[in-house]
N, C-alpha and C positions, 0 to 999 in steps of 0.2 A: 436283146442279144445277150447270151450267156458268156461267162468267162471262159477263156481257153483253158483246157485241162493241161496240167503239167505232166510231161512224160515221166516214166519211172526213172530214167537216167538223170533227168534234171532234179527230180525229187531226192534221189540218192545223193547227188552232188551237194545240194543245198543242206540236207540233213547231216552230211559228213564233213562239209568244208566251209559252211557259212555260219559263224557263231552268233552273228547279230545283224540287225537291220543296218546300223551304221557301218558295219564292215562291208556289206553289200553295196550300200550307197557310195562308200568311198571307192570301191572298185568301179562303179559306174561313172563317177566323176573323173577318175584318172583315165578310164577307158575313152571317155568322150573327147578328150584332148590329150593324147599321149605326149605331145611336145611341151605341155605346161608342167612345170614343177610345183609340187604341193609341199608346203611345210606344215608343221603342227598348228600354228595359229590360224592359218588360212583354212585348213581342213576343219578345225574345231568350229570356226565361225560359220562355215558353209553347212556343216552337219548339225549345228546347234547342240554341240556336246562340249564338255570341258577339254582343256588341252591335254590332260592326262589320258583321257579316253582316246583322243585323236592320236596321240603318240603311240598308244598301244595298238590301235588299228593299223597305223602306217608300219610299225615294226612287224606286226603279224602278216601284213601283205608282202613285205619284203621276205620274211621267213618262208612264206608259202610260194615264193617264186612268181608273184603276181606283179610286184613293183620293184624298182631298183632305186636305192637311195644314193644320191650324189652329194658329197660334202661341198658346200658353197660358203666360203668365208666362215660365218659363225652359225650356220644352220645346215640342215640336210634337206635337200629337195627330192621328193619322190616322184618318179615317172612310171607310168603304166608300161610294163615290159614283161609279159608272161614268159616264163622260162622255156616253154615248149609250145609248138604249134597246137598240140592236142589241148593244152590248158587254155590257150587263146580261143580255140574253137568252142570249148566248154563254157568259157566265160561269155562268149558271144551268144551262145544258146541261152544262158542264164539271163543275160540282159534282154534278150528277145522275150523270154518267158515273163520277166518282170514287167516289161512294157505292155504285154498282152494280158497279164493277170497279176497286177500289183497286190491285190488283196490276198489272193491264193498263196503267193510267194511269201508275203510278210506273215500270214497266218501260219504257214509251215515253219518259218524261222521261230516265231513266238511259241509254237507248240513244242518245239525242241527245247527252248530255254525254260518253258513252264515245266516240261517233263523233268529236266535236270533239277530244277528247284524243288519239285515235289519229291524226287528221289532223295535229295538231301534232307528235306523235312522228315520224310519217312525214316531214313536212317537215324536221324537224331532222335526221333520218337522211340524207335526200337531200342536204342542205347539207353535212353532215359527209363523206359519201361523195364528193361532187363535189370536195372539196378534197384528196383523196388523190392522191399521185403514185405512178405505177407504175414 
């Protein structure tokens, strides 16, 4: 059985709004249990990333209107709370696409990050080459 094709709408959303696989996996974790609060150490352990990256992901989710951070004593707990119904529906569709075609979704995310890295490398090479004297 072949993998489910990603709709153009889902592809556009992933390419424009999902910067990394840990970011998407964090969305899916928070979405799976909206009542559970996630702090940096817990997310880092669950995603197998460093606490710095986990903090960046949670901050980005809050800035994107996907999660809400609530201060609790000495920490901040993040809960899944999309800012709009449209965003919630889009994230539901992305979650469904991910479960149906994990490889296709992760390849799409990686192609985006690879493309950015290649653009950076190309720009660096152009600047280096333009400084040469013949």
